[in-house]
C-alpha positions in Angstrom: 104.7 -4.0 28.4 102.7 -5.0 30.8 105.1 -4.4 33.3 104.5 -0.1 31.9 100.5 -0.9 32.1 101.4 -1.6 35.3 102.7 0.8 36.2 100.4 3.3 35.1 97.9 1.7 36.8 99.9 2.1 39.9 100.1 5.9 39.1 96.0 6.4 38.8 95.2 4.4 41.7 97.6 7.0 43.7 96.5 9.9 42.7 92.8 8.5 43.2 93.7 7.6 46.4 95.1 11.1 47.1 91.8 13.1 45.6 89.3 10.6 47.1 90.7 10.8 50.2 90.9 14.4 50.7 88.9 16.5 47.8 85.8 13.9 48.6 85.9 12.5 51.9 84.4 14.9 53.5 81.3 15.3 51.2 80.8 11.6 50.7 80.9 11.4 54.9 77.2 13.8 54.9 75.6 12.0 51.5 76.3 9.2 53.6 75.2 10.2 57.4 72.1 12.1 54.4 71.4 8.4 53.3 71.3 6.8 56.8 69.3 9.6 58.3 67.2 9.6 55.5 65.1 6.2 56.5 64.0 8.6 60.0 61.3 10.6 58.8 57.4 9.9 58.5 56.5 8.4 55.5 53.2 9.5 55.5 52.5 13.1 54.7 49.7 15.1 57.2 47.0 16.0 55.2 45.3 19.2 54.4 41.7 17.9 54.1 39.9 15.2 56.0 41.4 11.7 56.1 40.4 10.3 52.3 39.7 6.9 54.7 36.7 7.6 57.1 33.7 6.9 55.7 31.8 9.7 57.5 33.7 12.3 55.3 31.6 15.2 54.3 32.8 14.9 50.0 32.1 17.5 47.0 28.5 15.9 44.6 29.5 14.1 41.4 28.1 15.1 38.6 27.7 13.4 34.9 27.7 14.9 31.8 28.2 13.5 28.7 31.0 14.1 26.3 28.9 14.0 23.7 24.7 15.1 24.4 25.0 18.0 22.3 25.8 15.9 18.8 23.2 16.4 16.1 23.7 14.0 13.0 23.4 16.0 10.7 23.2 13.5 7.5 22.0 12.2 5.6 21.8 15.3 4.1 20.1 16.2 1.0 22.3 18.2 -1.7 22.2 21.8 -2.4 23.8 23.1 -4.8 26.2 25.8 -3.6 24.7 28.8 -4.9 21.3 28.8 -2.7 23.7 27.6 0.4 26.2 31.0 -0.2 23.2 32.5 -0.8 22.2 31.6 3.1 25.3 32.7 5.5 26.0 35.4 2.8 25.5 39.3 4.8 22.0 40.1 4.0 22.7 43.9 2.0 22.4 47.2 3.4 19.5 49.1 2.8 21.2 52.7 2.2 22.9 52.3 -1.0 
């Protein structure tokens, strides 16, 4: 049983060596070259605007707007009847009828 297992591993290894040796050799070399040359690229990208480290650079003004400024509390509200509330929001009757 172990001999058969060893034969199967040897067969798979020879097929894998053939595939990787011929089919994947060139792409592996290209990838290794790309990774090696990738370390030669500059680490910073040129800025499109003024340098953020320059204290004299002009920047846009900063304003403050409260997110809750237009809020007004509606509690406690006196209870009213539902008929009065409906009359307040109902459309005005047409005068031509």
